[in-house]
C-alpha positions as CSV (number, residue, x, y, z in Angstrom):
1,C,33.3,-9.8,-2.3
2,N,34.3,-12.0,-5.2
3,G,33.4,-15.5,-3.1
4,S,30.6,-14.2,-1.4
5,L,28.5,-13.2,-5.2
6,Q,29.9,-16.5,-5.8
7,W,28.0,-18.3,-3.1
8,K,25.4,-15.9,-3.1
9,G,24.5,-17.5,-6.8
10,I,25.2,-20.7,-5.8
11,A,22.9,-20.9,-3.4
12,T,20.0,-19.4,-5.6
13,V,20.3,-21.9,-8.1
14,L,20.5,-25.1,-4.9
15,F,17.4,-23.4,-3.2
16,T,15.4,-22.4,-6.9
17,A,16.7,-25.7,-7.9
18,T,15.7,-27.9,-4.9
19,V,11.6,-26.1,-4.6
20,F,11.6,-26.7,-8.1
21,I,12.3,-30.5,-7.6
22,I,9.9,-30.4,-4.7
23,S,6.9,-28.5,-5.8
24,S,6.7,-30.8,-9.2
25,A,6.8,-34.2,-7.6
26,P,3.2,-35.1,-6.7
27,L,2.9,-34.4,-10.1
28,T,6.0,-36.6,-11.7
29,V,4.1,-38.7,-9.0
30,F,0.6,-38.3,-11.3
31,N,2.0,-38.8,-14.5
32,L,4.0,-41.8,-14.1
33,T,1.3,-43.7,-11.9
34,E,-1.7,-42.5,-14.4
35,S,-1.6,-45.7,-16.5
36,Y,-2.3,-47.6,-14.2
37,V,-4.6,-46.6,-12.2
38,E,-8.2,-47.9,-13.4
39,L,-10.4,-45.2,-15.2
40,E,-13.2,-45.5,-12.8
41,N,-10.6,-43.9,-10.0
42,H,-12.4,-40.4,-10.2
43,S,-10.8,-38.8,-7.6
44,F,-6.9,-39.9,-8.0
45,H,-7.7,-38.6,-11.6
46,V,-9.4,-35.8,-10.1
47,H,-8.1,-34.5,-7.0
48,F,-5.4,-36.2,-6.9
49,Y,-4.2,-34.2,-10.1
50,R,-5.8,-30.5,-9.2
51,T,-3.9,-31.3,-5.8
52,A,-0.6,-31.9,-7.8
53,Y,-0.7,-29.3,-10.1
54,S,-1.6,-26.7,-7.5
55,F,2.2,-27.4,-6.3
56,M,3.5,-26.0,-8.8
57,Y,2.9,-22.6,-7.8
58,F,4.4,-23.2,-4.6
59,T,7.6,-22.7,-6.7
60,V,6.3,-18.9,-8.1
61,A,5.8,-18.1,-4.9
62,A,9.0,-18.9,-3.3
63,N,10.9,-18.2,-5.7
64,I,10.3,-13.8,-4.6
65,F,11.8,-14.9,-1.2
66,I,14.5,-17.4,-2.9
67,Y,16.0,-14.1,-4.6
68,Y,15.1,-11.2,-2.0
69,F,17.4,-13.4,0.5
70,T,20.1,-14.3,-2.0
71,V,20.3,-11.7,-4.5
72,P,21.0,-8.4,-3.1
73,S,20.0,-6.0,-6.6
74,F,16.5,-8.0,-6.3
75,Q,16.6,-6.9,-2.2
76,E,17.6,-3.4,-3.1
77,F,14.8,-2.9,-6.1
78,L,11.8,-4.5,-3.7
79,K,13.3,-2.4,-0.8
80,S,13.1,1.3,-3.7
81,R,10.0,-0.2,-5.4
82,I,8.1,-0.7,-1.6
83,G,9.3,2.2,0.4
84,S,8.3,4.9,-2.9
85,I,4.7,2.5,-2.8
86,F,4.7,3.5,1.4
87,S,6.0,7.4,0.9
88,Q,3.3,9.0,-1.5
89,N,2.2,11.7,1.4
90,G,1.8,8.3,4.0
91,K,-0.7,7.2,1.7
92,I,-1.1,3.6,-0.2
93,F,-4.1,5.5,-2.4
94,S,-3.6,9.2,-3.0
95,C,-7.3,10.0,-2.8
96,K,-7.7,14.5,-2.6
97,H,-11.5,14.7,-1.1
98,S,-14.1,11.5,-0.7
99,K,-17.4,12.0,-0.7
100,I,-19.6,9.7,1.6
């Protein structure tokens, strides 16, 4: 069991680091090339920057999936939380009486 936990920890770190490197690559390219691009090139300085910066959000979105598949305690936590949300009388929202 201990060896399995060690490999899951290594997988978590490797997946998280890989996703971070991939998602931060466009912003790194922008920062390295920004000084070489003319200021009149509005498209590069505005649109490429926004696109590159938006890629950083991919890390945040991917982390929940990485942790779910590699950290058993996180998987159990999510299952219990999601299960408790849907087990309240079979409804997501509990309304007593709604009048239209």
